[in-house]
C-alpha positions as CSV (number, residue, x, y, z in Angstrom):
1,X,17.8,-24.7,-4.1
2,X,14.9,-24.6,-6.5
3,X,14.4,-21.7,-8.9
4,X,11.2,-20.8,-7.2
5,X,12.9,-20.5,-3.8
6,X,15.7,-18.4,-5.3
7,X,13.1,-16.1,-6.9
8,X,11.4,-15.7,-3.6
9,X,14.7,-14.9,-1.8
10,X,15.9,-12.3,-4.3
11,X,13.5,-9.4,-3.2
12,X,14.5,-10.0,0.4
13,X,18.2,-9.9,-0.5
14,X,17.5,-6.6,-2.3
15,X,15.8,-5.2,0.8
16,X,18.9,-6.0,2.8
17,X,21.0,-4.1,0.3
18,X,18.8,-1.0,0.5
19,X,18.1,-0.9,4.2
20,X,20.1,-1.0,7.4
21,X,20.0,-4.5,9.1
22,X,17.6,-3.5,11.9
23,X,15.2,-1.8,9.5
24,X,15.1,-4.8,7.2
25,X,14.5,-7.1,10.1
26,X,11.7,-5.0,11.5
27,X,10.1,-4.7,8.0
28,X,10.2,-8.5,7.6
29,X,8.8,-9.1,11.1
30,X,6.0,-6.7,10.7
31,X,5.0,-6.9,7.1
32,X,6.2,-10.4,6.3
33,X,5.6,-12.4,9.5
34,X,2.7,-10.1,10.7
35,X,4.2,-9.5,14.1
36,X,2.9,-6.6,16.2
37,X,5.2,-3.8,17.1
38,X,5.1,-4.7,20.8
39,X,6.1,-8.2,20.0
40,X,9.1,-7.0,17.9
41,X,10.2,-4.7,20.7
42,X,9.9,-7.5,23.3
43,X,11.8,-10.0,21.2
44,X,14.6,-7.5,20.5
45,X,14.7,-6.0,24.0
46,X,13.9,-2.5,22.7
47,X,12.1,0.3,24.6
48,X,8.5,1.1,23.9
49,X,7.7,2.8,20.6
50,X,11.2,2.1,19.2
51,X,9.9,-0.5,16.7
52,X,7.4,2.1,15.4
53,X,10.2,4.6,14.8
54,X,12.5,2.0,13.1
55,X,9.6,0.9,10.9
56,X,8.9,4.5,10.0
57,X,12.5,5.1,9.0
58,X,12.5,1.9,7.0
59,X,9.4,2.8,5.1
60,X,10.7,6.3,4.4
61,X,13.9,4.8,3.1
62,X,12.0,2.5,0.8
63,X,9.8,5.3,-0.5
64,X,12.9,7.4,-1.2
65,X,14.6,4.5,-3.0
66,X,11.6,3.8,-5.2
67,X,11.0,7.5,-5.9
68,X,7.7,7.8,-4.1
69,X,6.6,11.2,-2.8
70,X,5.5,11.9,0.8
71,X,2.0,13.0,-0.5
72,X,0.0,11.3,-3.1
73,X,-0.9,13.6,-6.0
74,X,-3.8,12.6,-8.3
75,X,-5.1,14.0,-11.6
76,X,-6.0,17.6,-11.6
77,X,-9.2,16.9,-13.5
78,X,-10.9,14.9,-10.8
79,X,-14.4,15.7,-9.5
80,X,-14.6,17.2,-6.0
81,X,-16.2,14.6,-3.8
82,X,-16.4,16.3,-0.4
83,X,-19.6,16.2,1.5
84,X,-19.1,19.7,2.8
85,X,-19.0,22.9,0.7
86,X,-15.8,24.8,0.4
87,X,-17.0,27.4,3.0
88,X,-17.2,24.6,5.6
89,X,-21.0,24.3,5.7
90,X,-22.7,21.1,4.9
91,X,-24.4,21.0,1.4
92,X,-28.1,20.6,1.2
93,X,-29.4,17.5,-0.4
94,X,-32.5,18.3,-2.5
């Protein structure tokens, strides 16, 4: 096995250590092989919407493992870029 092939397999092996087998398989199918959720369910004989649930669990586990928060928080000094004023009325463009 070449070094390049071994380097490519290492992150996949790490995913299998972090995630349950079904989660890692669904992640690879959807994100790596670009299969649709319905196709994954059909191939595995799963009920409707089950692949979506497994993928969600998988992504939550990965986010937790890598220390990502459920909500993105940006810098507190950013400029407000909403097109509506804070009172819920559209701003006038003059």
